[in-house]
C-alpha positions in Angstrom: 1.3 -2.1 -23.4 4.2 -3.5 -21.4 6.0 -1.4 -18.8 9.5 -1.1 -17.2 9.3 0.6 -13.9 11.6 1.9 -11.2 10.7 2.1 -7.5 12.5 4.0 -4.8 12.5 1.8 -1.7 12.7 2.9 2.0 16.2 1.6 2.3 17.3 4.1 -0.4 17.7 1.5 -3.1 16.1 1.4 -6.6 14.1 -1.6 -7.8 13.6 -2.3 -11.5 10.8 -4.5 -12.8 8.5 -5.0 -15.8 4.8 -5.8 -16.1 1.8 -5.6 -18.4 -0.3 -4.0 -15.7 1.6 -1.2 -14.1 -1.2 -0.1 -11.7 -1.8 -3.6 -10.4 1.9 -4.3 -10.0 2.5 -1.1 -8.2 -0.3 -1.8 -5.7 1.2 -5.3 -5.1 4.5 -3.7 -4.2 2.8 -1.0 -2.1 0.7 -3.6 -0.2 3.6 -5.9 0.6 2.6 -8.7 -1.8 6.0 -8.8 -3.6 8.6 -10.8 -1.6 11.6 -8.7 -2.8 10.1 -5.4 -1.7 7.7 -6.2 1.1 10.2 -5.4 3.9 11.4 -2.2 2.1 8.2 -0.3 2.1 7.0 2.3 1.6 7.8 2.2 -2.1 7.5 5.1 -4.5 7.1 4.8 -8.2 9.6 7.2 -9.7 9.9 6.2 -13.3 8.3 4.1 -16.0 8.6 3.4 -19.7 6.0 1.9 -22.0 6.6 -0.6 -24.8 4.4 -2.2 -27.4 6.3 -5.5 -27.3 6.9 -7.5 -24.2 10.3 -8.6 -25.5 11.4 -4.9 -25.7 10.3 -4.3 -22.1 12.1 -7.4 -20.9 15.2 -6.4 -22.8 15.2 -2.9 -21.3 14.6 -4.3 -17.8 17.6 -6.6 -18.2 19.8 -3.8 -19.5 18.8 -1.5 -16.6 19.9 -4.2 -14.1 23.4 -4.2 -15.5 26.1 -1.9 -14.2 26.0 0.2 -17.4 22.2 0.4 -17.3 22.2 1.5 -13.6 24.8 4.2 -14.4 22.8 5.6 -17.3 19.5 5.4 -15.3 21.1 7.4 -12.4 22.4 9.9 -14.9 19.0 10.3 -16.5 17.2 10.6 -13.2 19.9 12.6 -11.3 17.9 15.7 -10.5 14.8 13.8 -9.3 17.0 11.4 -7.3 18.6 14.3 -5.5 15.2 15.7 -4.6 14.2 12.4 -2.8 17.6 12.3 -1.0 18.8 9.3 -2.9 22.5 8.9 -2.2 24.4 8.3 -5.5 27.1 5.7 -5.1 
């Protein structure tokens, strides 16, 4: 399986990534081993999606990083984001 995941960072931003090993990758973020998130800890895994094909996961990750993808993701996760005090732009 391949996964697309969303992390909530301590600076109130969302981070989108993809991986074949979700548990390992989350621990890397949590332990400060990922350059792009190490100064934004603690991180919280708030969403993930599973795909059989790596190409599908990468395509989804790229889409979620676009303006339209971010808008749809925020809409999909709206209630949960409000519970963690995420400030919607």
